[in-house]
N, C-alpha and C positions, 0 to 999 in steps of 0.2 A: 320249772322255769321261773325266772324273775321278771316281773313286770314293773316298769317305772310308772308312777302315778303322780300327777300334779293336781293339787287341790287349790280352790280359791282361798284367799287370805282368811276370810271369816271361818272357814271350816278347818284350816290349819290351826287357827287360834282355839277353836272349840276342842280339837283333838290334842292340843298342846304339842304341836310339831312345827318344825321349820324346814323349809325346802321341800324337795320331792320325797315321796315315799317309795320304797321298793317292797314288793309283795311276792312271796313264793306262792305260785299257783300250781295246784295238782290237777292233772288232766288238761282238757282243751282250754285255751285262753279265750274267754268270751266276756262280754260285759258282765253277765251274771256271775261268773267265777271271780272276776276282779272285785265287784261290789261285795260279794259274799266274804272274800278274804279281807277286804278293807273294813267291813263292819265287824268281823270277828276280831281283828287286831285293835280296832278303835271303836268299841261299843257305843261311845257317845255320839257317833255319826249315824247310828241306826235311826231311820225315819227322816233324815235330812236329805238324802239323795233319792230315795224311793219310798213309797208307801209300805208300811210294815205288813199290812194285810194282803194287798193284791200285788205287791212287788213292782208296781208301775212307777216309772220315773216321775219325780216331782216336776210340776209345770215349768218352773224357772231354773231348772238344772239341765245342762247340755253336756253331751259327751263327744269328744273329738279325738281323732287319731289320724296322723299323716295328712293334716290339713283338710280332713273330711268330717262333716257333721254326722255322727253315728247315732244321734239322739232318737231317731225314729226307726232304727234298725231293730230287729228282734234281739232280745237280750242273749239269745243263744247263737247268734251269728259269730263265727270265729273272728277274732281281731286280726288286723293286717300283720303280715310277717315282720314288718319293721318294728312293731310294738312287741311282738312275741320274742324277737331276737334281742330286744333291749336298745335298739338303735334310736327309737322314737318313744316318747312317753304317751300314756293314755291321759288325756286332759279332761278334767271335770271343771266346767265353767258355770258360774252363776249368770243367768240371763237377766237382762234388764228390759222392762217394758215402759213405754211412755208415749207421749204424744203432745200435740199442740193444744193449748187452751182454746 
């Protein structure tokens, strides 16, 4: 199956790509399988989205699909059918933290 992935601008620059990425996924489509395929195709992204040792999502990275925040879901939770069918992309978003002085 082919999964569409949208990366934030700084990661597209790092990977030297423009626009969205399409990835061929073997087996069930889950966050883990999408990230595995993304890092295999673009090795320069290893360590930017998740820790290389424990595979945990980086604190200021969020994952969205079908207008839902999937960031705190298990990496092995199946992705929504709209993402699996290619109707909707899997979004990787850089989060911003801040506050008042």
